[in-house]
C-alpha positions as CSV (number, residue, x, y, z in Angstrom):
1,M,-0.1,-0.2,0.2
2,L,2.8,2.4,0.9
3,S,5.3,1.2,-1.4
4,W,5.4,4.1,-3.7
5,M,7.5,6.2,-1.8
6,Y,10.7,5.6,0.4
7,W,9.2,5.6,3.8
8,T,11.6,6.2,6.9
9,I,10.7,6.2,10.4
10,P,11.1,9.4,11.0
11,V,9.0,10.6,7.8
12,A,6.5,8.3,8.8
13,V,6.2,9.2,12.6
14,A,5.8,12.9,11.0
15,F,3.3,11.9,9.1
16,T,1.5,10.3,11.5
17,L,1.5,12.5,14.4
18,V,0.5,15.8,11.7
19,F,-2.7,12.8,10.4
20,L,-3.6,12.8,14.6
21,M,-3.0,16.2,14.9
22,I,-6.1,17.4,12.3
23,T,-8.1,14.2,13.3
24,G,-7.9,15.3,17.0
25,M,-8.8,18.9,16.2
26,T,-11.3,17.7,13.7
27,I,-13.0,16.0,17.0
28,W,-12.3,18.8,19.9
29,G,-13.9,21.1,17.3
30,H,-17.1,19.1,16.6
31,Y,-17.6,19.1,20.2
32,S,-16.8,22.3,21.4
33,P,-16.5,24.6,19.0
34,P,-13.4,27.3,18.6
35,T,-13.8,31.0,19.4
36,R,-11.6,33.4,17.8
37,R,-8.9,36.0,19.6
38,K,-6.1,37.9,18.8
39,G,-3.3,37.2,20.4
40,F,0.6,38.3,20.3
41,L,0.4,37.7,16.6
42,Q,-2.0,40.8,16.0
43,I,-4.7,38.9,13.7
44,V,-7.5,36.9,14.8
45,T,-7.1,33.5,15.1
46,D,-8.9,30.2,16.0
47,R,-7.1,27.4,17.2
48,G,-7.1,25.6,13.8
49,E,-5.2,28.5,12.2
50,R,-3.0,28.6,14.8
51,L,-1.8,24.8,14.3
52,Y,-1.5,25.3,10.8
53,I,0.8,28.6,11.3
54,A,2.5,26.4,14.3
55,L,3.2,23.9,11.8
56,I,4.3,26.3,9.5
57,I,6.8,27.6,11.4
58,F,7.9,24.3,13.1
59,A,8.6,23.7,9.1
60,L,10.5,26.7,8.2
61,V,12.7,26.2,11.4
62,M,13.4,22.6,10.1
63,V,14.4,24.0,6.7
64,F,16.8,26.8,8.5
65,S,18.3,24.0,10.8
66,F,19.2,21.9,7.4
67,A,20.5,25.2,5.3
68,L,23.0,25.2,8.2
69,G,24.0,21.8,7.7
70,S,26.3,20.7,10.5
71,L,24.3,21.5,13.6
72,N,22.5,19.4,15.7
73,P,18.8,19.0,13.4
74,W,17.6,17.5,17.3
75,L,18.3,21.0,19.1
76,F,16.0,22.9,16.0
77,A,13.2,20.2,16.1
78,G,13.5,21.5,20.1
79,I,13.1,25.1,18.9
80,G,10.5,24.8,16.3
81,A,8.3,22.9,19.1
82,V,8.5,25.8,21.9
83,V,7.6,28.1,19.0
84,G,5.0,25.9,18.0
85,A,3.7,25.9,21.5
86,V,3.8,29.7,21.9
87,V,2.5,29.9,18.9
88,L,-0.8,27.9,19.8
89,K,-0.9,28.9,23.4
90,W,-1.1,33.0,22.6
91,G,-0.8,33.3,19.0
């Protein structure tokens, strides 16, 4: 079924986690509709939009880490996760 792509463990885990986040947000939104608010980003967003922004920021931090090359990618993954959590909470 998944033989069309070479799946490494990190890629499979990343896609699984994104799928679970989207599924969880869908179920959460069904039972508790999101409210829009204005955070430090100075735009009015709901939790789904903040999740999307956090995922994009995480991806950009990881691309930046790959561009630097010689540094530890786990350090940048941690930085991206912290920045994403800040955006999700207060963005």
